[in-house]
C-alpha positions as CSV (number, residue, x, y, z in Angstrom):
1,M,0.0,0.0,0.0
2,S,1.4,3.2,-1.0
3,T,2.3,6.0,1.7
4,R,-0.3,8.4,0.2
5,K,-3.1,5.8,0.7
6,K,-2.0,5.1,4.4
7,K,-2.2,8.8,4.9
8,Q,-5.8,9.2,3.5
9,Q,-7.0,6.1,5.7
10,L,-5.4,7.7,8.8
11,N,-7.2,11.1,8.1
12,M,-10.3,9.2,7.6
13,R,-10.1,7.5,10.6
14,V,-9.1,10.9,12.4
15,L,-12.2,12.5,10.9
16,I,-14.7,9.9,11.9
17,G,-13.4,9.8,15.4
18,S,-13.7,13.4,15.7
19,S,-17.0,13.4,14.4
20,L,-18.1,10.9,16.7
21,V,-16.8,12.6,19.6
22,T,-18.5,16.0,18.5
23,V,-21.9,14.1,18.1
24,W,-21.3,12.5,21.7
25,I,-20.7,16.1,23.2
26,V,-23.9,17.6,21.2
27,V,-26.1,14.9,22.2
28,T,-25.1,15.1,25.8
29,I,-25.4,18.9,26.0
30,L,-28.8,18.5,24.3
31,A,-29.8,15.9,26.9
32,F,-28.6,18.1,29.7
33,N,-30.4,21.3,28.2
34,W,-33.5,19.1,27.7
35,S,-33.3,17.7,31.4
36,T,-32.8,21.3,32.8
37,F,-35.7,22.6,30.7
38,T,-38.1,20.0,31.7
39,K,-37.3,20.4,35.4
40,M,-37.9,24.2,34.9
41,N,-41.4,23.3,33.4
42,L,-42.4,21.4,36.4
43,L,-45.5,23.2,37.9
44,D,-44.6,24.6,41.3
45,E,-46.9,27.9,41.4
46,I,-50.6,28.3,41.4
47,E,-52.3,31.7,41.4
48,I,-55.6,31.9,42.6
49,K,-57.9,35.1,41.6
50,G,-61.8,35.7,42.3
51,A,-61.6,33.9,45.8
52,V,-63.7,36.2,48.0
53,I,-66.1,33.9,50.1
54,I,-63.9,30.7,50.3
55,P,-60.1,31.4,51.1
56,A,-57.8,31.1,48.0
57,E,-55.8,28.4,50.0
58,D,-58.7,26.1,49.9
59,Y,-58.9,26.1,46.2
60,R,-55.2,25.8,46.0
61,E,-55.1,22.7,48.2
62,S,-57.4,20.8,45.8
63,L,-54.9,21.2,43.3
64,I,-51.8,20.3,45.3
65,P,-51.6,16.7,43.5
66,V,-50.5,18.4,40.2
67,L,-47.7,20.2,41.7
68,G,-44.5,18.8,40.3
69,T,-46.3,17.8,36.8
70,S,-44.9,18.9,33.7
71,I,-47.0,22.1,32.6
72,H,-47.2,20.5,29.2
73,D,-49.1,17.7,30.5
74,L,-51.6,19.5,32.5
75,D,-55.3,18.9,31.8
76,T,-56.6,22.3,32.5
77,R,-60.2,21.1,31.6
78,N,-60.1,18.4,34.4
79,M,-58.9,20.8,36.9
80,S,-61.6,23.3,36.1
81,L,-64.1,20.6,36.7
82,L,-62.6,19.4,39.9
83,L,-63.0,23.2,41.0
84,E,-66.4,23.4,39.7
85,S,-67.3,20.3,42.0
86,H,-66.9,23.0,44.9
87,P,-70.5,24.1,45.7
88,F,-69.4,27.7,45.9
89,V,-67.7,27.6,42.3
90,H,-70.0,28.8,39.6
91,A,-67.0,28.6,36.9
92,A,-63.6,28.1,36.8
93,R,-60.8,28.8,34.1
94,I,-57.2,27.9,34.3
95,S,-54.5,29.2,32.1
96,K,-50.9,28.2,31.9
97,K,-48.0,30.7,32.3
98,F,-44.7,29.4,31.2
99,P,-42.5,27.9,32.6
100,N,-44.1,26.8,35.7
101,K,-47.2,28.4,36.8
102,I,-50.8,28.3,36.4
103,I,-53.4,31.2,36.8
104,V,-56.9,29.9,38.4
105,E,-59.8,32.4,37.8
106,I,-62.7,31.6,40.0
107,I,-66.3,33.1,39.6
108,E,-67.8,32.0,43.0
109,R,-71.7,31.7,43.6
110,K,-72.9,34.5,45.9
111,P,-75.6,33.6,48.4
112,V,-78.6,36.0,48.4
113,A,-80.6,34.5,51.4
114,L,-79.9,32.5,54.4
115,L,-82.3,29.6,54.9
116,N,-83.4,29.4,58.6
117,M,-82.7,25.8,59.5
118,N,-80.3,23.8,61.6
119,P,-77.4,23.7,60.5
120,I,-78.2,26.8,58.3
121,L,-77.8,27.0,54.7
122,F,-77.5,29.5,52.0
123,I,-79.1,30.0,48.4
124,D,-77.8,31.8,45.4
125,Q,-79.8,33.5,42.7
126,E,-80.1,30.1,40.7
127,G,-81.5,28.3,43.7
128,V,-78.3,26.3,44.3
129,I,-77.9,25.3,48.0
130,L,-74.6,26.5,49.5
131,P,-73.3,25.2,52.9
132,D,-72.0,27.5,55.8
133,L,-68.4,27.8,54.6
134,G,-65.6,30.6,54.5
135,N,-66.7,34.2,54.8
136,V,-70.2,33.7,53.7
137,N,-71.5,35.2,57.1
138,D,-69.9,38.3,56.6
139,R,-72.7,39.4,54.1
140,I,-76.1,40.6,55.6
141,I,-78.4,38.9,53.4
142,P,-82.3,38.3,54.1
143,I,-83.6,35.1,55.9
144,M,-86.1,32.7,54.5
145,S,-88.2,31.1,57.1
146,G,-91.4,29.0,57.2
147,F,-90.4,26.8,54.4
148,N,-90.2,23.0,54.7
149,S,-87.2,22.0,56.4
150,A,-86.8,18.4,55.1
151,R,-82.9,18.1,54.4
152,E,-83.5,16.1,51.2
153,L,-85.2,19.1,49.5
154,Y,-81.8,21.0,49.7
155,P,-78.8,18.9,48.3
156,I,-75.7,20.9,48.7
157,G,-74.1,22.3,45.5
158,D,-77.4,21.4,43.5
159,Q,-80.5,23.5,42.8
160,T,-83.2,23.2,45.9
161,I,-86.2,20.9,44.9
162,S,-88.5,22.9,47.0
163,Q,-91.0,24.6,44.7
164,K,-91.9,27.4,47.1
165,V,-88.3,28.0,48.0
166,L,-87.5,28.4,44.1
167,E,-90.5,30.7,43.8
168,S,-89.0,32.8,46.5
169,I,-85.6,33.0,45.1
170,Q,-87.3,34.1,41.6
171,L,-88.8,37.0,43.5
172,I,-85.5,37.8,45.3
173,D,-83.8,37.8,42.0
174,Y,-86.3,40.1,40.4
175,I,-85.9,42.5,43.4
176,I,-82.2,42.5,43.1
177,D,-82.3,43.1,39.3
178,H,-84.7,45.9,39.5
179,Y,-84.8,47.5,42.9
180,P,-81.8,46.8,44.8
181,L,-82.5,49.5,47.4
182,L,-85.4,47.2,48.4
183,Y,-83.4,44.2,48.7
184,E,-81.0,46.2,50.9
185,N,-84.1,46.8,53.2
186,L,-85.2,43.3,52.8
187,S,-84.8,41.5,56.4
188,E,-87.0,38.3,55.7
189,V,-89.1,36.4,53.2
190,T,-91.4,33.9,54.9
191,L,-94.6,32.0,54.2
192,N,-97.4,32.6,56.5
193,S,-100.2,29.8,57.7
194,N,-101.9,30.3,54.1
195,D,-98.7,29.5,52.3
196,E,-98.7,33.2,51.1
197,F,-95.4,35.1,50.7
198,V,-94.5,38.0,53.0
199,L,-91.8,40.5,53.1
200,I,-90.3,41.8,56.2
201,L,-88.5,45.0,55.6
202,A,-85.5,45.8,58.0
203,N,-86.7,49.4,58.9
204,Y,-88.8,49.5,62.1
205,P,-89.9,46.6,60.6
206,T,-92.6,46.6,57.9
207,K,-94.5,43.6,56.9
208,V,-95.5,43.4,53.3
209,I,-98.1,40.6,52.3
210,L,-97.8,39.5,48.6
211,G,-100.0,36.6,48.7
212,S,-99.7,33.5,46.3
213,E,-99.4,34.9,42.6
214,R,-98.3,37.9,40.4
215,F,-95.2,38.7,42.7
216,N,-93.4,40.9,40.0
217,E,-96.6,43.1,39.5
218,K,-97.0,43.5,43.2
219,I,-93.6,44.6,43.8
220,E,-94.0,47.3,41.0
221,I,-97.4,48.3,42.9
222,L,-95.2,48.7,46.3
223,I,-92.5,50.8,44.5
224,S,-95.1,53.0,42.8
225,F,-96.8,53.3,46.2
226,E,-93.5,54.4,47.8
227,H,-92.7,56.9,45.2
228,A,-95.9,58.6,45.6
229,L,-95.7,59.2,49.3
230,P,-94.9,62.5,50.6
231,K,-91.0,63.2,51.0
232,D,-91.1,63.1,54.8
233,T,-92.7,59.6,54.8
234,G,-91.6,56.1,53.6
235,L,-92.7,52.4,53.7
236,H,-91.4,52.3,57.4
237,H,-94.5,54.5,58.4
238,Y,-96.5,51.6,58.0
239,S,-96.6,48.4,60.1
240,K,-98.4,46.4,57.4
241,L,-98.9,46.7,53.6
242,D,-101.4,44.1,52.2
243,L,-101.0,43.5,48.3
244,R,-103.1,40.3,48.2
245,Y,-106.0,42.4,46.3
246,N,-106.1,43.3,42.7
247,R,-104.2,46.5,42.0
248,Q,-104.5,48.0,45.5
249,I,-102.7,48.2,48.7
250,I,-104.5,48.0,52.1
251,A,-102.1,50.1,54.4
252,R,-101.9,50.0,58.0
253,V,-100.2,53.3,59.6
254,R,-97.9,52.6,62.4
255,V,-98.9,54.0,65.8
């Protein structure tokens, strides 16, 4: 074999050897970088927004099992469904913030009335039953009394089965949407012995008997009556206002 051919073979071996070493170095660096990258993408921060009634930490605790999971592998839909199984969560949305954080946006159910039973329960504008948790007692809301107290009518996290309670919530919802000042003055919604709806206003107080039908129309009549009163008087000047009769109010002046 000529000297020239020997040199060519030697150079080829050196080139192949150098290439293999280079490939090995590149693969090692890429593997290290990938390992570092994947560790950086392990979830270690959960930010909760919208927690008012229930402490944010309570929501965060329900997501602790996913900590340490690659953010790429997180199933945000299932995580949202998990949060929405909480009775106070109306909706939850989760977004990923790379490299290792998620942001949880909570819309909580807001109780609009307290059900007077033992233990006490709360109810929102959709008629969903809420337990006594978190800061729910910090709000001053009207009491609902005189309704059937059978516990099976009030499944936690679901809509009440009681038709009378649903009618009452529809009435409260109408008042909130159209006459928020009346809602703020509403102390109690109750049923009398004739299964008629009665509102108890907080000022003094005043009893407003609505009867058993046409509630929205009667609220309109009540507000019109209030607006027609002299400036120095108000609904609190009356101990009882009876709206059970067609388009009229029977008023008893407070003595």
